N, CA, C and O atoms as a CHARMM CRD file, in Angstrom:
* protein
*
  240
    1    1 UNK  N   -129.02300-193.57000  14.47200 PROA 1      0.00000
    2    1 UNK  CA  -130.13200-194.44700  14.20400 PROA 1      0.00000
    3    1 UNK  C   -130.31700-194.57600  12.68600 PROA 1      0.00000
    4    1 UNK  O   -130.37000-193.57300  11.97300 PROA 1      0.00000
    5    2 UNK  N   -130.41200-195.80100  12.20900 PROA 2      0.00000
    6    2 UNK  CA  -130.57700-196.05900  10.78500 PROA 2      0.00000
    7    2 UNK  C   -132.06900-196.14200  10.45800 PROA 2      0.00000
    8    2 UNK  O   -132.80100-196.93100  11.05600 PROA 2      0.00000
    9    3 UNK  N   -132.51200-195.31700   9.49800 PROA 3      0.00000
   10    3 UNK  CA  -133.92600-195.26100   9.16400 PROA 3      0.00000
   11    3 UNK  C   -134.33000-196.42800   8.27000 PROA 3      0.00000
   12    3 UNK  O   -135.36100-197.06200   8.49800 PROA 3      0.00000
   13    4 UNK  N   -133.52600-196.70900   7.26100 PROA 4      0.00000
   14    4 UNK  CA  -133.85000-197.79800   6.33000 PROA 4      0.00000
   15    4 UNK  C   -132.73600-198.83400   6.32800 PROA 4      0.00000
   16    4 UNK  O   -131.55400-198.49400   6.36700 PROA 4      0.00000
   17    5 UNK  N   -133.12100-200.07200   6.28200 PROA 5      0.00000
   18    5 UNK  CA  -132.12700-201.13000   6.19500 PROA 5      0.00000
   19    5 UNK  C   -131.58400-201.17200   4.77400 PROA 5      0.00000
   20    5 UNK  O   -132.30500-200.87300   3.82200 PROA 5      0.00000
   21    6 UNK  N   -130.35100-201.53200   4.63300 PROA 6      0.00000
   22    6 UNK  CA  -129.73500-201.60900   3.31900 PROA 6      0.00000
   23    6 UNK  C   -130.30100-202.81700   2.56300 PROA 6      0.00000
   24    6 UNK  O   -130.43600-203.90400   3.12400 PROA 6      0.00000
   25    7 UNK  N   -130.62600-202.61400   1.30300 PROA 7      0.00000
   26    7 UNK  CA  -131.19900-203.68100   0.49700 PROA 7      0.00000
   27    7 UNK  C   -130.09600-204.68000   0.15000 PROA 7      0.00000
   28    7 UNK  O   -129.04500-204.29900  -0.36700 PROA 7      0.00000
   29    8 UNK  N   -130.34100-205.95600   0.43500 PROA 8      0.00000
   30    8 UNK  CA  -129.31400-206.96100   0.24400 PROA 8      0.00000
   31    8 UNK  C   -129.35800-207.60900  -1.14200 PROA 8      0.00000
   32    8 UNK  O   -128.36000-208.18200  -1.57900 PROA 8      0.00000
   33    9 UNK  N   -130.48100-207.53000  -1.83300 PROA 9      0.00000
   34    9 UNK  CA  -130.58100-208.16200  -3.15300 PROA 9      0.00000
   35    9 UNK  C   -130.67600-207.11400  -4.23600 PROA 9      0.00000
   36    9 UNK  O   -131.08100-205.97900  -3.98500 PROA 9      0.00000
   37   10 UNK  N   -130.30100-207.49800  -5.44000 PROA 10     0.00000
   38   10 UNK  CA  -130.35800-206.60800  -6.59300 PROA 10     0.00000
   39   10 UNK  C   -131.45600-207.10600  -7.52500 PROA 10     0.00000
   40   10 UNK  O   -131.34700-208.19900  -8.08100 PROA 10     0.00000
   41   11 UNK  N   -132.51900-206.31000  -7.70300 PROA 11     0.00000
   42   11 UNK  CA  -133.65500-206.72000  -8.52200 PROA 11     0.00000
   43   11 UNK  C   -133.56400-206.21100  -9.96500 PROA 11     0.00000
   44   11 UNK  O   -134.54200-206.32500 -10.70400 PROA 11     0.00000
   45   12 UNK  N   -132.45600-205.67000 -10.37600 PROA 12     0.00000
   46   12 UNK  CA  -132.35700-205.11900 -11.72500 PROA 12     0.00000
   47   12 UNK  C   -132.42000-206.19400 -12.79700 PROA 12     0.00000
   48   12 UNK  O   -132.70900-205.87700 -13.95100 PROA 12     0.00000
   49   13 UNK  N   -132.16600-207.43300 -12.46600 PROA 13     0.00000
   50   13 UNK  CA  -132.19500-208.50600 -13.45200 PROA 13     0.00000
   51   13 UNK  C   -133.61000-209.00500 -13.74300 PROA 13     0.00000
   52   13 UNK  O   -133.79900-209.71200 -14.73300 PROA 13     0.00000
   53   14 UNK  N   -134.59800-208.67400 -12.93800 PROA 14     0.00000
   54   14 UNK  CA  -135.94200-209.23600 -13.08200 PROA 14     0.00000
   55   14 UNK  C   -136.54400-208.98800 -14.46200 PROA 14     0.00000
   56   14 UNK  O   -136.93100-209.94100 -15.13800 PROA 14     0.00000
   57   15 UNK  N   -136.63000-207.72200 -14.89700 PROA 15     0.00000
   58   15 UNK  CA  -137.27400-207.42900 -16.17900 PROA 15     0.00000
   59   15 UNK  C   -136.43300-207.95600 -17.33800 PROA 15     0.00000
   60   15 UNK  O   -136.99200-208.42000 -18.33200 PROA 15     0.00000
   61   16 UNK  N   -135.14300-207.89800 -17.24100 PROA 16     0.00000
   62   16 UNK  CA  -134.30300-208.38400 -18.33400 PROA 16     0.00000
   63   16 UNK  C   -134.34900-209.89800 -18.44400 PROA 16     0.00000
   64   16 UNK  O   -134.12500-210.44500 -19.52400 PROA 16     0.00000
   65   17 UNK  N   -134.63100-210.57400 -17.36100 PROA 17     0.00000
   66   17 UNK  CA  -134.73500-212.02800 -17.40000 PROA 17     0.00000
   67   17 UNK  C   -135.99700-212.46900 -18.13400 PROA 17     0.00000
   68   17 UNK  O   -135.95800-213.42600 -18.90700 PROA 17     0.00000
   69   18 UNK  N   -137.12200-211.77900 -17.90100 PROA 18     0.00000
   70   18 UNK  CA  -138.39500-212.19100 -18.46900 PROA 18     0.00000
   71   18 UNK  C   -138.68500-211.57800 -19.83500 PROA 18     0.00000
   72   18 UNK  O   -139.39400-212.18700 -20.63500 PROA 18     0.00000
   73   19 UNK  N   -138.16700-210.41200 -20.11900 PROA 19     0.00000
   74   19 UNK  CA  -138.43600-209.72700 -21.39000 PROA 19     0.00000
   75   19 UNK  C   -137.24300-209.89700 -22.32000 PROA 19     0.00000
   76   19 UNK  O   -136.42500-208.99000 -22.47100 PROA 19     0.00000
   77   20 UNK  N   -137.15500-211.04700 -22.93000 PROA 20     0.00000
   78   20 UNK  CA  -136.00200-211.37500 -23.77200 PROA 20     0.00000
   79   20 UNK  C   -135.91800-210.53000 -25.03400 PROA 20     0.00000
   80   20 UNK  O   -134.82100-210.12900 -25.42400 PROA 20     0.00000
   81   21 UNK  N   -137.05600-210.24400 -25.69400 PROA 21     0.00000
   82   21 UNK  CA  -137.01200-209.53800 -26.97200 PROA 21     0.00000
   83   21 UNK  C   -137.73000-208.19600 -26.96200 PROA 21     0.00000
   84   21 UNK  O   -137.95600-207.62600 -28.03000 PROA 21     0.00000
   85   22 UNK  N   -138.09000-207.67700 -25.81600 PROA 22     0.00000
   86   22 UNK  CA  -138.69000-206.35300 -25.72400 PROA 22     0.00000
   87   22 UNK  C   -140.20400-206.33300 -25.77300 PROA 22     0.00000
   88   22 UNK  O   -140.80200-205.29700 -25.48200 PROA 22     0.00000
   89   23 UNK  N   -140.85900-207.44700 -26.13400 PROA 23     0.00000
   90   23 UNK  CA  -142.32300-207.46000 -26.15900 PROA 23     0.00000
   91   23 UNK  C   -142.85400-207.60600 -24.74400 PROA 23     0.00000
   92   23 UNK  O   -142.26600-208.29600 -23.91100 PROA 23     0.00000
   93   24 UNK  N   -143.97300-206.94600 -24.48800 PROA 24     0.00000
   94   24 UNK  CA  -144.60900-207.04900 -23.17300 PROA 24     0.00000
   95   24 UNK  C   -145.78200-208.01600 -23.19700 PROA 24     0.00000
   96   24 UNK  O   -146.29100-208.39000 -22.14000 PROA 24     0.00000
   97   25 UNK  N   -146.22500-208.43300 -24.39000 PROA 25     0.00000
   98   25 UNK  CA  -147.32700-209.38000 -24.52600 PROA 25     0.00000
   99   25 UNK  C   -146.96000-210.43800 -25.55200 PROA 25     0.00000
  100   25 UNK  O   -145.97500-210.29700 -26.27600 PROA 25     0.00000
  101   26 UNK  N   -147.74600-211.48400 -25.60900 PROA 26     0.00000
  102   26 UNK  CA  -147.55100-212.53100 -26.60600 PROA 26     0.00000
  103   26 UNK  C   -147.98900-212.01600 -27.97500 PROA 26     0.00000
  104   26 UNK  O   -148.84400-211.13200 -28.04900 PROA 26     0.00000
  105   27 UNK  N   -147.43300-212.53900 -29.04200 PROA 27     0.00000
  106   27 UNK  CA  -147.89700-212.14500 -30.37800 PROA 27     0.00000
  107   27 UNK  C   -149.35900-212.54300 -30.57800 PROA 27     0.00000
  108   27 UNK  O   -149.82900-213.51600 -29.98800 PROA 27     0.00000
  109   28 UNK  N   -150.06600-211.79600 -31.40100 PROA 28     0.00000
  110   28 UNK  CA  -151.47300-212.06700 -31.66500 PROA 28     0.00000
  111   28 UNK  C   -151.62100-213.36800 -32.43400 PROA 28     0.00000
  112   28 UNK  O   -150.78900-213.69700 -33.27900 PROA 28     0.00000
  113   29 UNK  N   -152.69100-214.11100 -32.13500 PROA 29     0.00000
  114   29 UNK  CA  -152.96100-215.34300 -32.86400 PROA 29     0.00000
  115   29 UNK  C   -153.87600-215.08200 -34.06200 PROA 29     0.00000
  116   29 UNK  O   -154.23600-216.01600 -34.77800 PROA 29     0.00000
  117   30 UNK  N   -154.25200-213.82300 -34.28400 PROA 30     0.00000
  118   30 UNK  CA  -155.06400-213.45700 -35.43600 PROA 30     0.00000
  119   30 UNK  C   -156.56300-213.57400 -35.22200 PROA 30     0.00000
  120   30 UNK  O   -157.33700-213.16100 -36.08500 PROA 30     0.00000
  121   31 UNK  N   -156.98700-214.12100 -34.10800 PROA 31     0.00000
  122   31 UNK  CA  -158.41900-214.25800 -33.83300 PROA 31     0.00000
  123   31 UNK  C   -158.97200-212.91800 -33.37000 PROA 31     0.00000
  124   31 UNK  O   -158.31300-212.17600 -32.64100 PROA 31     0.00000
  125   32 UNK  N   -160.20400-212.61700 -33.80800 PROA 32     0.00000
  126   32 UNK  CA  -160.86600-211.38800 -33.40200 PROA 32     0.00000
  127   32 UNK  C   -162.19200-211.74600 -32.75200 PROA 32     0.00000
  128   32 UNK  O   -162.87200-212.68200 -33.17300 PROA 32     0.00000
  129   33 UNK  N   -162.55500-210.98200 -31.71100 PROA 33     0.00000
  130   33 UNK  CA  -163.77200-211.26200 -30.94900 PROA 33     0.00000
  131   33 UNK  C   -164.59300-209.99200 -30.75100 PROA 33     0.00000
  132   33 UNK  O   -164.06000-208.88500 -30.82800 PROA 33     0.00000
  133   34 UNK  N   -165.88300-210.15200 -30.49600 PROA 34     0.00000
  134   34 UNK  CA  -166.76600-209.04300 -30.11000 PROA 34     0.00000
  135   34 UNK  C   -166.61600-208.87200 -28.59100 PROA 34     0.00000
  136   34 UNK  O   -167.34600-209.48100 -27.81000 PROA 34     0.00000
  137   35 UNK  N   -165.66100-208.03400 -28.19600 PROA 35     0.00000
  138   35 UNK  CA  -165.26600-207.92100 -26.79200 PROA 35     0.00000
  139   35 UNK  C   -166.36400-207.40800 -25.88500 PROA 35     0.00000
  140   35 UNK  O   -166.54600-207.93000 -24.78600 PROA 35     0.00000
  141   36 UNK  N   -167.09300-206.40700 -26.31500 PROA 36     0.00000
  142   36 UNK  CA  -168.14700-205.85700 -25.44500 PROA 36     0.00000
  143   36 UNK  C   -169.20900-206.91500 -25.12600 PROA 36     0.00000
  144   36 UNK  O   -169.69000-207.00400 -23.99700 PROA 36     0.00000
  145   37 UNK  N   -169.56100-207.70600 -26.12700 PROA 37     0.00000
  146   37 UNK  CA  -170.54300-208.77400 -25.89500 PROA 37     0.00000
  147   37 UNK  C   -169.97100-209.83100 -24.94900 PROA 37     0.00000
  148   37 UNK  O   -170.68700-210.36000 -24.09900 PROA 37     0.00000
  149   38 UNK  N   -168.68600-210.13400 -25.09600 PROA 38     0.00000
  150   38 UNK  CA  -168.04700-211.11100 -24.20700 PROA 38     0.00000
  151   38 UNK  C   -168.02100-210.60600 -22.76900 PROA 38     0.00000
  152   38 UNK  O   -168.26900-211.36700 -21.83300 PROA 38     0.00000
  153   39 UNK  N   -167.72400-209.33500 -22.59700 PROA 39     0.00000
  154   39 UNK  CA  -167.67100-208.74700 -21.25100 PROA 39     0.00000
  155   39 UNK  C   -169.05700-208.79000 -20.61100 PROA 39     0.00000
  156   39 UNK  O   -169.19700-209.12100 -19.43400 PROA 39     0.00000
  157   40 UNK  N   -170.08000-208.44900 -21.40000 PROA 40     0.00000
  158   40 UNK  CA  -171.44800-208.50600 -20.87400 PROA 40     0.00000
  159   40 UNK  C   -171.81500-209.91500 -20.43400 PROA 40     0.00000
  160   40 UNK  O   -172.44200-210.09100 -19.39000 PROA 40     0.00000
  161   41 UNK  N   -171.43200-210.92700 -21.21900 PROA 41     0.00000
  162   41 UNK  CA  -171.72900-212.32000 -20.86600 PROA 41     0.00000
  163   41 UNK  C   -170.99700-212.72400 -19.58700 PROA 41     0.00000
  164   41 UNK  O   -171.56000-213.41400 -18.73700 PROA 41     0.00000
  165   42 UNK  N   -169.74200-212.29300 -19.45200 PROA 42     0.00000
  166   42 UNK  CA  -168.96800-212.59400 -18.23300 PROA 42     0.00000
  167   42 UNK  C   -169.64000-212.00000 -17.00300 PROA 42     0.00000
  168   42 UNK  O   -169.72700-212.64500 -15.95900 PROA 42     0.00000
  169   43 UNK  N   -170.11000-210.77000 -17.13500 PROA 43     0.00000
  170   43 UNK  CA  -170.78600-210.12400 -16.00900 PROA 43     0.00000
  171   43 UNK  C   -172.06900-210.86700 -15.65300 PROA 43     0.00000
  172   43 UNK  O   -172.39400-211.03500 -14.47700 PROA 43     0.00000
  173   44 UNK  N   -172.79400-211.30800 -16.67700 PROA 44     0.00000
  174   44 UNK  CA  -174.03800-212.03600 -16.45400 PROA 44     0.00000
  175   44 UNK  C   -173.78000-213.36900 -15.75500 PROA 44     0.00000
  176   44 UNK  O   -174.50300-213.74300 -14.83200 PROA 44     0.00000
  177   45 UNK  N   -172.74200-214.08400 -16.20200 PROA 45     0.00000
  178   45 UNK  CA  -172.42200-215.38900 -15.62400 PROA 45     0.00000
  179   45 UNK  C   -171.67300-215.28400 -14.29100 PROA 45     0.00000
  180   45 UNK  O   -171.76800-216.17300 -13.44500 PROA 45     0.00000
  181   46 UNK  N   -170.93100-214.19300 -14.11800 PROA 46     0.00000
  182   46 UNK  CA  -170.14000-214.03100 -12.89900 PROA 46     0.00000
  183   46 UNK  C   -168.85500-214.84000 -12.90000 PROA 46     0.00000
  184   46 UNK  O   -168.29600-215.13500 -11.84400 PROA 46     0.00000
  185   47 UNK  N   -168.38800-215.19900 -14.09600 PROA 47     0.00000
  186   47 UNK  CA  -167.15000-215.97700 -14.21600 PROA 47     0.00000
  187   47 UNK  C   -166.57600-215.76400 -15.61200 PROA 47     0.00000
  188   47 UNK  O   -167.27700-215.27500 -16.49700 PROA 47     0.00000
  189   48 UNK  N   -165.30500-216.12600 -15.82400 PROA 48     0.00000
  190   48 UNK  CA  -164.72800-216.03900 -17.17300 PROA 48     0.00000
  191   48 UNK  C   -165.38800-217.05300 -18.11000 PROA 48     0.00000
  192   48 UNK  O   -165.91400-218.07400 -17.66500 PROA 48     0.00000
  193   49 UNK  N   -165.35400-216.76200 -19.39100 PROA 49     0.00000
  194   49 UNK  CA  -165.92400-217.67300 -20.37700 PROA 49     0.00000
  195   49 UNK  C   -164.98600-218.84400 -20.64000 PROA 49     0.00000
  196   49 UNK  O   -163.76800-218.71600 -20.52200 PROA 49     0.00000
  197   50 UNK  N   -165.56000-219.97100 -20.99100 PROA 50     0.00000
  198   50 UNK  CA  -164.75000-221.11200 -21.41200 PROA 50     0.00000
  199   50 UNK  C   -164.33400-220.88600 -22.86700 PROA 50     0.00000
  200   50 UNK  O   -164.84300-219.97300 -23.51800 PROA 50     0.00000
  201   51 UNK  N   -163.42900-221.69400 -23.37500 PROA 51     0.00000
  202   51 UNK  CA  -162.99600-221.57900 -24.76600 PROA 51     0.00000
  203   51 UNK  C   -164.18400-221.74600 -25.71800 PROA 51     0.00000
  204   51 UNK  O   -164.29900-221.01700 -26.70400 PROA 51     0.00000
  205   52 UNK  N   -165.05500-222.69400 -25.42600 PROA 52     0.00000
  206   52 UNK  CA  -166.21300-222.93700 -26.28000 PROA 52     0.00000
  207   52 UNK  C   -167.16600-221.73900 -26.27200 PROA 52     0.00000
  208   52 UNK  O   -167.68200-221.34800 -27.31900 PROA 52     0.00000
  209   53 UNK  N   -167.39700-221.16000 -25.09600 PROA 53     0.00000
  210   53 UNK  CA  -168.27000-219.99400 -25.00000 PROA 53     0.00000
  211   53 UNK  C   -167.65900-218.79400 -25.72200 PROA 53     0.00000
  212   53 UNK  O   -168.38100-218.02100 -26.35200 PROA 53     0.00000
  213   54 UNK  N   -166.36800-218.63400 -25.63900 PROA 54     0.00000
  214   54 UNK  CA  -165.69700-217.51700 -26.30200 PROA 54     0.00000
  215   54 UNK  C   -165.78900-217.62500 -27.81400 PROA 54     0.00000
  216   54 UNK  O   -165.86500-216.60700 -28.50100 PROA 54     0.00000
  217   55 UNK  N   -165.78400-218.84100 -28.34200 PROA 55     0.00000
  218   55 UNK  CA  -165.87000-219.03500 -29.79000 PROA 55     0.00000
  219   55 UNK  C   -167.18400-218.52600 -30.36200 PROA 55     0.00000
  220   55 UNK  O   -167.25400-218.21000 -31.55000 PROA 55     0.00000
  221   56 UNK  N   -168.23100-218.44100 -29.53800 PROA 56     0.00000
  222   56 UNK  CA  -169.51000-217.89200 -29.99200 PROA 56     0.00000
  223   56 UNK  C   -169.36600-216.43000 -30.40000 PROA 56     0.00000
  224   56 UNK  O   -170.15000-215.94500 -31.21500 PROA 56     0.00000
  225   57 UNK  N   -168.39300-215.72400 -29.86000 PROA 57     0.00000
  226   57 UNK  CA  -168.21200-214.30000 -30.09800 PROA 57     0.00000
  227   57 UNK  C   -167.09200-213.99700 -31.09900 PROA 57     0.00000
  228   57 UNK  O   -166.72100-212.83900 -31.29400 PROA 57     0.00000
  229   58 UNK  N   -166.57100-215.02600 -31.71600 PROA 58     0.00000
  230   58 UNK  CA  -165.46500-214.84700 -32.65300 PROA 58     0.00000
  231   58 UNK  C   -165.96600-214.22100 -33.94900 PROA 58     0.00000
  232   58 UNK  O   -167.00600-214.61300 -34.47700 PROA 58     0.00000
  233   59 UNK  N   -165.21400-213.24100 -34.45900 PROA 59     0.00000
  234   59 UNK  CA  -165.52300-212.58400 -35.71900 PROA 59     0.00000
  235   59 UNK  C   -164.76000-213.31200 -36.81200 PROA 59     0.00000
  236   59 UNK  O   -163.53700-213.43500 -36.74300 PROA 59     0.00000
  237   60 UNK  N   -165.46800-213.78900 -37.80900 PROA 60     0.00000
  238   60 UNK  CA  -164.81000-214.53200 -38.90700 PROA 60     0.00000
  239   60 UNK  C   -164.32800-213.59200 -39.97600 PROA 60     0.00000
  240   60 UNK  O   -163.75400-214.03200 -40.97200 PROA 60     0.00000
């Protein structure tokens, strides 16, 4: 009796296909925000902030 079926596909290419240069995130755009205040506003509204709403929390 065979307990596990043999895997027919090879998934080793997945990470190498998407991670071309080793970074796991996009480069920073240099913008800084007051994150705790943004999180509090999101909780209050019950939804993510729009781009315009997020700009209110931008640190110049």
